[in-house]
C-alpha positions as CSV (number, residue, x, y, z in Angstrom):
1,M,-10.7,7.5,13.9
2,A,-7.7,7.6,11.6
3,R,-4.7,5.2,12.0
4,Q,-2.5,6.3,14.8
5,I,1.2,5.5,15.3
6,W,2.9,5.8,18.7
7,V,6.5,5.6,19.7
8,L,6.7,4.0,23.1
9,L,9.4,5.3,25.4
10,G,11.1,3.7,28.4
11,W,13.1,5.1,31.2
12,S,16.8,5.8,30.6
13,S,18.9,6.0,33.8
14,A,21.7,7.6,31.7
15,H,19.4,10.5,30.8
16,G,17.2,10.6,34.0
17,M,14.1,10.6,31.9
18,A,12.0,8.4,29.5
19,S,14.0,8.8,26.3
20,T,14.6,5.2,25.1
21,P,12.4,4.0,22.3
22,V,11.3,0.5,23.2
23,G,8.6,-0.1,20.6
24,V,6.1,1.3,18.1
25,L,2.4,0.8,18.5
26,G,-0.1,1.2,15.7
27,I,-3.8,1.5,16.4
28,D,-6.7,1.5,13.9
29,A,-9.9,1.3,15.9
30,D,-12.0,1.5,12.8
31,V,-10.9,-2.0,11.7
32,P,-10.3,-2.7,14.8
33,E,-6.6,-3.6,14.7
34,A,-3.6,-3.0,16.8
35,F,0.0,-4.0,16.1
36,V,3.2,-3.5,18.1
37,E,6.8,-4.0,17.1
38,W,9.5,-4.0,19.8
39,V,12.9,-2.4,19.5
40,P,15.6,-5.1,19.7
41,R,17.7,-5.2,22.9
42,E,15.2,-3.1,24.9
43,H,13.2,-5.9,26.5
44,A,13.9,-4.9,30.1
45,T,13.3,-1.2,29.4
46,G,10.0,-2.0,27.7
47,R,8.6,-4.1,30.5
48,I,6.0,-1.5,31.5
49,W,4.7,-1.2,28.0
50,R,4.6,-5.0,27.6
51,E,2.4,-5.2,30.8
52,R,0.2,-2.3,29.6
53,L,-0.4,-3.8,26.2
54,A,-0.9,-7.5,27.2
55,G,-4.3,-8.7,26.2
56,A,-5.7,-5.3,25.3
57,G,-7.6,-4.9,22.0
58,A,-7.5,-2.0,19.6
59,G,-10.5,-0.2,21.1
60,E,-9.2,-0.5,24.6
61,L,-5.7,0.7,23.5
62,A,-7.3,3.7,21.7
63,E,-9.1,4.7,24.9
64,R,-6.0,4.2,27.2
65,I,-3.2,5.7,25.1
66,P,-4.1,9.4,25.8
67,G,-3.5,8.7,29.6
68,W,-0.2,7.0,28.9
69,V,1.0,10.0,26.9
70,E,1.3,12.0,30.1
71,T,3.2,9.5,32.3
72,A,6.7,10.4,33.2
73,V,8.3,6.9,33.4
74,A,6.9,5.4,30.2
75,P,5.1,7.9,27.9
76,A,4.1,7.5,24.3
77,V,4.7,10.0,21.5
78,H,2.3,10.3,18.6
79,V,4.0,10.4,15.2
80,A,2.9,10.8,11.6
81,P,3.0,7.4,9.9
82,L,5.8,7.0,7.4
83,V,3.6,4.6,5.5
84,V,0.1,5.9,5.2
85,D,-1.4,3.2,2.9
86,G,-1.3,-0.5,3.2
87,A,-1.2,-2.8,6.2
88,L,-0.9,-1.3,9.7
89,A,2.0,-3.7,10.4
90,D,3.9,-2.2,7.5
91,A,3.5,1.3,8.9
92,V,4.7,0.2,12.3
93,R,7.7,-1.7,11.0
94,A,8.7,1.3,8.8
95,Q,8.6,3.5,11.9
96,V,10.8,1.1,13.8
97,D,13.2,1.0,10.9
98,D,13.3,4.8,11.0
99,L,14.0,4.8,14.7
100,L,16.8,2.3,14.4
101,G,18.3,4.1,11.5
102,S,18.3,7.5,13.2
103,A,19.9,6.0,16.3
104,R,23.2,5.5,14.4
């Protein structure tokens, strides 16, 4: 399984749908490794994701993420990693930086 990067979305009452990026999750089940970086100031909106990810290992997350993609309240969106080589944490942080930069 190749490295996977997921943007985690939370519910936006302003939009009436899950459209608020609350974090980025990276999974590399081959290593196994998982890393999450949370978007600042979205703690409450990311509550569901914090509960889902608590205590789960990389293999468990890789198994569960396809089911979470389809949820209406807090889905995940698979994205191509901006950083392909190097540490998983660097790839996740680069994606968060891109999200924050595009929000301006």
